[in-house]
C-alpha positions as CSV (number, residue, x, y, z in Angstrom):
1,M,-29.3,8.6,1.8
2,L,-28.1,11.4,1.3
3,I,-26.7,11.4,4.6
4,V,-24.5,7.9,3.5
5,L,-23.7,9.1,0.0
6,I,-22.2,11.9,1.7
7,N,-20.2,10.0,4.9
8,V,-19.2,7.5,2.3
9,A,-17.3,10.0,0.2
10,Y,-15.8,12.1,3.6
11,M,-14.5,9.0,5.0
12,T,-13.4,7.4,1.7
13,L,-11.2,10.8,1.3
14,F,-10.4,10.7,5.1
15,T,-8.9,7.1,4.6
16,L,-7.2,7.7,1.3
17,R,-5.6,11.1,3.0
18,M,-4.4,9.2,5.8
19,I,-2.7,6.8,3.4
20,L,-1.0,9.3,1.4
21,V,0.4,11.3,4.4
22,I,1.7,8.2,5.8
23,K,3.5,7.3,2.0
24,G,5.0,10.9,2.0
25,Y,2.5,12.6,-0.6
26,R,1.8,15.3,2.0
27,K,0.6,18.1,-1.2
28,V,-1.5,15.5,-2.3
29,A,-2.8,14.8,0.8
30,A,-3.0,18.3,2.1
31,F,-5.4,19.1,-1.1
32,L,-7.2,16.1,-0.7
33,S,-7.9,17.4,3.0
34,M,-9.6,20.6,1.8
35,V,-12.5,18.9,-0.2
36,E,-12.8,16.2,2.0
37,V,-13.3,18.7,5.3
38,F,-16.1,20.4,2.9
39,I,-18.3,16.9,2.3
40,Y,-17.7,16.9,6.2
41,L,-18.9,19.8,6.9
42,M,-21.7,19.3,4.7
43,G,-23.0,15.8,6.0
44,L,-22.5,16.8,10.2
45,T,-24.9,20.0,9.5
46,I,-27.3,17.6,7.9
47,V,-27.4,15.4,11.1
48,L,-26.8,18.1,13.5
49,D,-30.0,20.1,12.2
50,N,-32.1,17.0,12.6
51,L,-30.6,15.2,15.8
52,S,-34.0,14.2,17.0
53,N,-34.1,11.5,13.9
54,P,-32.4,8.5,14.6
55,V,-32.9,7.3,11.1
56,N,-30.1,10.2,10.4
57,L,-27.6,9.0,13.1
58,A,-27.8,5.6,11.8
59,A,-27.4,6.5,8.0
60,Y,-24.5,8.8,9.2
61,C,-22.6,5.8,10.8
62,I,-23.6,3.7,8.0
63,G,-21.9,5.9,5.3
64,W,-18.6,6.2,7.9
65,G,-18.0,2.2,7.7
66,I,-19.1,1.9,3.9
67,G,-16.3,4.9,3.2
68,V,-13.5,3.4,5.3
69,Y,-14.0,0.2,3.2
70,L,-14.3,1.9,0.2
71,G,-11.5,4.1,1.1
72,G,-8.7,0.7,1.9
73,I,-10.1,-0.8,-1.6
74,I,-9.2,2.1,-3.4
75,E,-6.0,2.6,-1.6
76,N,-5.4,-1.4,-2.6
77,R,-5.5,-1.0,-6.0
78,L,-3.4,1.9,-6.4
79,A,-0.9,0.6,-4.4
80,L,1.3,3.2,-3.9
81,G,4.7,2.6,-2.5
82,Y,7.1,-0.6,-2.8
83,I,7.4,-4.3,-1.7
84,V,10.5,-6.0,0.1
85,F,10.3,-9.6,-0.1
86,D,12.2,-11.8,1.8
87,I,12.7,-15.3,0.4
88,I,14.5,-18.4,1.6
89,V,15.1,-21.3,-0.4
90,D,17.3,-24.3,-0.5
91,A,20.7,-23.4,-1.4
92,L,20.7,-25.4,-4.6
93,E,18.2,-22.8,-6.1
94,I,20.7,-20.2,-7.0
95,D,19.1,-19.6,-10.5
96,L,16.1,-18.2,-8.2
97,A,18.3,-15.1,-8.0
98,R,19.3,-14.7,-12.0
99,H,15.5,-15.7,-13.0
100,L,14.2,-12.5,-10.8
101,R,17.5,-10.4,-11.7
102,G,15.6,-11.1,-15.6
103,K,12.9,-10.1,-14.8
104,G,14.3,-6.3,-13.5
105,Y,13.9,-6.7,-10.1
106,G,17.1,-6.0,-7.9
107,V,18.4,-8.9,-5.7
108,T,20.9,-9.2,-3.3
109,S,21.8,-12.9,-2.0
110,W,23.5,-14.4,0.9
111,T,24.0,-18.0,2.1
112,A,22.5,-18.9,5.4
113,E,22.4,-21.8,8.0
114,G,18.9,-23.3,8.3
115,K,17.5,-26.1,10.1
116,D,17.8,-28.2,7.5
117,G,21.0,-27.2,6.2
118,E,22.2,-24.2,4.0
119,R,19.7,-22.2,2.2
120,L,19.6,-19.0,0.0
121,C,18.1,-15.8,1.0
122,L,17.1,-13.4,-1.1
123,K,15.9,-9.2,-0.4
124,V,13.8,-8.1,-3.3
125,L,12.5,-4.9,-3.8
126,A,9.4,-4.3,-5.8
127,K,6.5,-1.6,-6.8
128,R,3.7,-2.8,-4.5
129,K,1.3,-3.0,-7.8
130,N,3.8,-5.9,-8.7
131,E,3.1,-7.7,-5.3
132,S,1.4,-10.6,-6.2
133,K,3.1,-11.4,-9.8
134,L,6.3,-11.5,-7.9
135,R,5.0,-13.9,-5.7
136,S,3.3,-16.0,-8.2
137,F,6.6,-16.0,-9.9
138,V,8.5,-17.0,-6.9
139,T,6.5,-19.6,-5.6
140,Q,6.2,-21.4,-9.7
141,L,10.0,-21.6,-9.4
142,S,10.4,-22.6,-5.9
143,P,6.9,-23.5,-5.0
144,K,8.4,-24.3,-1.1
145,A,9.8,-20.9,-1.1
146,F,9.8,-19.1,2.5
147,I,8.5,-15.6,1.7
148,I,8.4,-12.7,4.1
149,S,7.0,-9.5,2.3
150,Y,6.5,-5.9,4.2
151,E,6.6,-2.1,3.2
152,P,9.9,-0.1,3.5
153,N,9.7,3.2,4.8
154,R,12.7,4.8,4.3
155,Y,15.2,4.3,1.2
156,N,18.7,5.1,1.1
157,G,21.3,4.1,-2.0
158,G,20.1,0.7,-4.2
159,F,19.3,-0.7,-7.0
160,L,16.3,1.3,-8.1
161,M,17.7,4.7,-6.3
162,G,17.1,6.2,-9.4
163,S,13.6,5.2,-9.1
164,F,12.9,7.0,-6.1
165,E,14.8,10.0,-7.0
166,S,12.6,10.1,-10.1
167,I,9.7,9.9,-7.5
168,I,11.1,12.0,-4.5
169,Q,11.0,15.1,-7.3
170,I,7.5,14.4,-8.6
171,N,6.4,14.1,-5.3
172,N,8.0,17.5,-3.8
173,K,6.4,19.3,-6.9
174,I,3.0,18.4,-6.8
């Protein structure tokens, strides 16, 4: 059981560290890696000292899988970073942009030509933790909205640039 718990802790930290590196939190990830490698070496030592016991190997593998799963759940709850929504609605739904701006979102909109005529396209940047709330708000106002969401990895200028500069300053101090 100890091997399972050690590997769950190790792989959870490993998964979080990888995500933090990808999202640009290098200093936090570096600190986390020190704790991670200590836990890893403890578990590996126990397993290597008892290689003849297949239960230890199975426990190691089970802990590994559970740790990856838990790391993903924790990262999803932390919801670090931002999400971009591309929203396409009928051109007559021009009020959608106004409603989104009223909720504090930066919205860029333009008209485009779709299969069924003129469409309104909106691009919205939001914090990842607000993703489901924003999606729900849009579909409540426009049930037939076509929505694509994705995580951006670089930013330059824009409505939320003041927020990004604060994040970058905080991230550089960590």
